[in-house]
LOSEKOL-200622 format. One line per field, with one value per residue (C-alpha): residue number from 1; x, y, z. Coordinates in steps of 0.1 Angstrom, whole numbers, plus 5000, padded with zeros to 4 digits. Each point is the difference from the previous one (the first is absolute). Example, Ala and Ser with C-alpha at 12.3 -4.5 7.8 and 13.67 -1.06 7.14 Angstrom:
# residues 2
k [1,2]
px [5123,5014]
py [4955,5034]
pz [5078,4993]
# end
This chain:
# residues 168
k [1,2,3,4,5,6,7,8,9,10,11,12,13,14,15,16,17,18,19,20,21,22,23,24,25,26,27,28,29,30,31,32,33,34,35,36,37,38,39,40,41,42,43,44,45,46,47,48,49,50,51,52,53,54,55,56,57,58,59,60,61,62,63,64,65,66,67,68,69,70,71,72,73,74,75,76,77,78,79,80,81,82,83,84,85,86,87,88,89,90,91,92,93,94,95,96,97,98,99,100,101,102,103,104,105,106,107,108,109,110,111,112,113,114,115,116,117,118,119,120,121,122,123,124,125,126,127,128,129,130,131,132,133,134,135,136,137,138,139,140,141,142,143,144,145,146,147,148,149,150,151,152,153,154,155,156,157,158,159,160,161,162,163,164,165,166,167,168]
px [3220,5008,4981,5030,5001,4960,5010,5027,4980,4970,5020,5017,4969,4984,5031,4996,4965,5011,5020,5031,5000,5001,5029,5015,5003,5009,5033,5004,5000,5024,5023,5001,5006,5023,5023,5020,4996,4987,4964,4991,4969,4982,5018,5012,5037,5014,5023,5038,4981,5021,4983,4970,4964,4964,4978,4991,5034,5004,4971,5018,5033,4984,4981,5028,5016,4970,4995,4967,5016,5027,5030,4997,5024,4988,4963,4978,4967,4994,5003,4977,4976,4996,5001,4972,4983,4990,4978,5021,5030,4980,4995,5040,5004,4979,5015,5036,4987,4985,5033,5018,4974,5005,5038,5004,4977,5009,5034,5020,5027,5015,5038,5029,5021,5034,5004,4970,4978,4963,4991,4977,5006,4978,4997,5004,4997,4966,4990,5006,4983,4972,4997,5002,4972,4980,5003,4995,4968,4986,5010,4981,4969,4976,4973,4976,5000,4988,4966,4970,5009,4962,5007,5033,5002,5020,5032,5006,5032,5023,4993,4963,4973,4968,4970,4975,4965,4991,5019,4984]
py [7405,4993,4976,4978,4995,4994,4972,4985,5005,4984,4967,4997,5005,4975,4975,5006,4991,4965,4988,4983,5032,5022,4980,5002,5039,4998,4979,5030,5023,4981,4996,5035,5010,4975,4986,5031,4990,5026,5002,5005,5004,4978,4967,4973,5010,5028,4985,5005,5015,4976,4998,5026,4990,5007,4998,4966,4988,5014,4980,4967,5007,5006,4969,4978,5013,4995,4964,5010,4993,4976,5018,4996,5007,5029,5013,4994,5003,4964,5003,5029,4984,4969,5022,5022,4980,5009,5030,5017,5001,5017,5025,4998,5008,5029,5013,5000,5016,5024,5006,5002,5030,5019,4995,5013,5028,5014,4986,5000,5027,5010,5007,5004,4964,4997,5023,5017,4970,5004,4974,4996,4988,4992,5028,4965,5020,5012,4971,4978,5020,5004,4963,4996,5026,4984,4963,5015,5018,4968,4976,5023,4998,4976,4997,4980,5031,5022,5013,5008,4999,4986,4966,4994,4970,5011,4982,4978,5001,4972,4970,5014,4975,5006,5008,4973,5009,4975,5021,4999]
pz [1871,4962,4977,5001,5036,5004,4978,5021,5031,4982,4988,5035,5022,4977,5005,5039,5002,4999,5030,4976,4982,5030,5015,4966,5004,5035,4989,4974,5026,5023,4972,4988,5036,5013,4966,4992,4963,4975,4988,4965,4978,4974,5001,5026,4994,4977,4975,5017,5029,5026,5032,4989,4994,4997,5032,4993,4995,5033,5013,4984,5019,5032,4993,4996,5029,5020,4986,4980,4964,4990,4981,4961,4973,4980,5000,5032,4986,5002,5037,5000,4977,5026,5032,4992,4973,4963,5006,5025,4978,4973,5029,5006,4963,4997,5031,4982,4973,5020,5019,4968,4989,5030,5004,4964,5002,5037,5009,4967,4996,4969,5000,4975,4997,4988,4966,5009,4990,5017,5026,5027,5036,5029,5030,5024,5030,4995,4980,5030,5026,4976,4996,5039,5006,4973,5016,5035,4990,4982,5026,5024,4984,5008,4974,5023,5023,4966,4999,5020,5039,5005,4977,5018,5028,5032,5003,5029,5019,4997,5022,5008,4999,4985,5024,5004,4995,5029,5025,5037]
# end
């Protein structure tokens, strides 16, 4: 695992510690998998990118579709701030920066454009697979389950009642 991937995972794990942050990542994953839109890195929507956006742009689009966010003209950052709060919004921005570094380092290809001018393109198929894999991994983690087994409390099944100490 590269330093850039560790940074991405760290930011996303911290965001997933909060229920709303976790829901935001779930929206992003559903949006990436279901929208048919392009996936970029580093910003909300690439200039001239049309229907492509970063991880959190996909979360916003999916959230609008599901009624979590209201449609806004331009940048949806305000919607995210009001949804996850100021502190977790800093994690969103940190994750965007971390994804930017990962995408540029591992998924950017240099090619020759028109007239031989060098230009970079994103290997979107590999990028999309990597982003989905990281999201699934992070969402599968449960921070409250980490650590020493002896310190963890067993979880009761849903609907189970707590045994009374006054049982006959």
